[in-house]
C-alpha positions in Angstrom: -8.0 -5.9 0.3 -8.0 -6.4 4.0 -4.6 -6.2 5.8 -5.7 -9.2 7.9 -5.9 -11.3 4.7 -2.4 -10.2 3.6 -1.0 -10.7 7.1 -2.4 -14.2 7.4 -1.8 -15.3 3.8 1.9 -15.0 3.3 2.6 -18.3 5.1 0.1 -20.0 2.9 1.6 -18.5 -0.2 5.1 -19.8 0.7 3.6 -23.2 1.7 1.7 -23.4 -1.6 4.9 -22.7 -3.5 6.7 -25.5 -1.6 4.0 -28.0 -0.9 1.2 -27.4 -3.4 -2.2 -29.0 -2.8 -2.2 -29.7 0.9 -1.4 -26.0 1.7 -4.0 -24.8 -0.8 -6.6 -26.8 1.1 -5.5 -25.4 4.5 -5.5 -21.9 3.0 -9.0 -22.2 1.7 -10.3 -23.7 4.9 -8.7 -20.9 6.9 -10.6 -18.3 4.9 -13.7 -20.5 4.5 -16.0 -18.0 6.2 -14.8 -15.1 4.0 -15.8 -16.1 0.4 -14.6 -12.6 -0.8 -11.0 -13.8 -0.5 -11.5 -17.0 -2.5 -11.3 -15.0 -5.8 -8.0 -13.6 -4.7 -6.7 -16.9 -3.6 -7.8 -18.4 -6.9 -5.9 -15.7 -8.8 -2.7 -16.2 -6.8 -2.9 -20.0 -7.1 -3.6 -19.8 -10.8 -0.6 -17.5 -11.4 1.7 -19.5 -9.2 0.7 -22.9 -10.6 0.8 -21.8 -14.2 4.1 -19.9 -13.7 5.8 -23.0 -12.2 4.7 -25.1 -15.2 6.2 -22.6 -17.6 9.4 -22.4 -15.5 9.8 -26.2 -15.7 9.1 -26.1 -19.4 11.8 -23.5 -19.9 14.2 -25.5 -17.7 13.7 -28.4 -20.1 14.5 -26.1 -23.0 17.8 -25.2 -21.3 18.6 -28.8 -20.4 21.2 -29.4 -23.1 23.3 -26.6 -21.5 22.8 -28.1 -18.0 24.9 -31.3 -18.0 23.3 -33.2 -15.1 19.8 -32.5 -16.3 20.7 -33.5 -19.8 22.1 -36.8 -18.6 19.0 -37.4 -16.4 16.6 -36.7 -19.3 18.6 -39.0 -21.6 18.6 -41.7 -19.1 14.8 -41.6 -18.6 13.8 -40.5 -22.1 12.1 -43.8 -22.9 9.9 -43.7 -19.7 8.8 -40.1 -20.5 8.2 -40.6 -24.2 6.0 -43.7 -23.5 3.7 -41.6 -21.4 3.1 -38.8 -23.9 0.4 -39.6 -26.5 1.0 -38.6 -30.1 -2.7 -37.9 -30.7 -4.6 -35.2 -28.8 -1.7 -33.6 -26.9 -4.0 -30.9 -25.6 -6.0 -33.4 -23.6 -2.8 -34.8 -22.3 -1.6 -31.4 -21.2 -4.9 -30.8 -19.4 -4.7 -34.2 -17.7 -1.0 -33.6 -16.8 -2.0 -31.1 -14.2 -3.8 -33.9 -12.3 -0.7 -36.2 -12.3 0.7 -35.4 -8.9 4.5 -36.0 -8.8 4.7 -36.3 -12.6 3.5 -33.0 -13.9 6.8 -31.2 -13.3 9.1 -33.8 -14.7 6.8 -34.1 -17.7 6.9 -30.3 -18.2 10.7 -30.5 -18.2 10.7 -33.3 -20.7 8.3 -31.5 -23.0 10.6 -28.5 -23.0 13.5 -30.8 -23.6 11.9 -32.5 -26.7 11.0 -29.0 -28.0 7.2 -29.5 -27.7 5.7 -26.4 -29.4 5.7 -23.6 -26.8 2.4 -22.1 -27.9 0.5 -25.3 -27.5 2.2 -25.9 -24.1 1.3 -22.5 -22.8 -2.3 -22.6 -24.1 -3.3 -26.1 -22.9 -1.4 -25.8 -19.6 -3.4 -22.7 -18.8 -6.7 -24.5 -19.4 -5.4 -27.6 -17.4 -4.4 -25.3 -14.5 -7.7 -23.5 -14.6 -9.7 -26.8 -14.6 -7.5 -28.3 -11.9 -7.9 -25.3 -9.6 -11.7 -25.1 -10.2 -12.1 -28.7 -9.2 -9.9 -28.2 -6.2 -11.8 -25.2 -5.0 -15.2 -27.0 -5.5 -13.9 -29.9 -3.5 -12.7 -27.8 -0.7 -16.0 -25.8 -0.7 -18.0 -29.1 -0.4 -15.6 -30.4 2.3 -16.1 -27.2 4.2 -19.8 -27.5 4.1 -19.7 -30.8 5.8 -16.6 -30.3 7.9 -18.5 -28.7 10.8 -21.0 -31.5 10.8 -18.3 -34.2 10.8 -16.5 -32.5 13.7 -19.7 -32.1 15.7 -20.6 -35.8 15.1 -17.2 -37.3 15.8 -15.7 -34.9 18.4 -16.1 -37.4 21.2 -14.8 -40.3 19.1 -11.6 -38.3 18.6 -11.0 -38.3 22.3 -11.2 -42.1 22.3 -8.7 -42.3 19.5 -6.3 -39.9 21.3 -6.8 -41.9 24.5 -6.1 -45.2 22.7 -3.0 -43.8 21.1 -1.8 -42.5 24.5 -2.3 -45.9 26.1 -0.4 -47.7 23.2 2.5 -45.2 23.4 2.7 -45.6 27.1 2.8 -49.3 26.8 5.7 -49.1 24.3 7.5 -46.8 26.6 6.9 -49.1 29.6 8.1 -52.1 27.6 11.3 -50.3 26.5 12.0 -49.2 30.1 11.3 -52.7 31.3 13.7 -54.2 28.8 16.4 -51.7 29.7 16.0 -52.4 33.4 16.1 -56.2 32.7 19.3 -55.9 30.6 20.9 -53.7 33.3 20.0 -56.3 36.0 21.5 -59.1 33.8 24.6 -57.0 33.0 25.3 -56.2 36.6 24.9 -59.8 37.8 27.6 -61.3 35.5 
């Protein structure tokens, strides 16, 4: 593995741990010209994403010992249980990976209600694998057309930036004018 890859990837790994999908997209686009690294990125992302789901599940198992988490889960138990289907839980666990903002609380809840660990581990792995495969395919396709889009709209971006600068300058001028007017009125009385 190239030291350049490791030197430039640590910030993306930390970002992926904290931010998830947006940082994964940037990481893949950064190394878009080096498809050799995509396999390594896929392996790291698969491990980290799967590991986090398991950690949240285990946290749910420990919830009765953690007072605040136990109270929170009891408070929202009806909301969570209404979202979990009784039939085909494997399909639900695969689809859960695509529920941004809900997958971690649902993993905690599944641990809390003692969902079978073997089923959770098995189906979460396949859900994570499918989620990442679709993400990688989407970023690959986005990268194919990204250069064409930039070439086509590069001048349009300058117009957008210029318009935003004019609007911002107008607001600043208006604010300065109001302040000056209020100072003139305040000094006259």
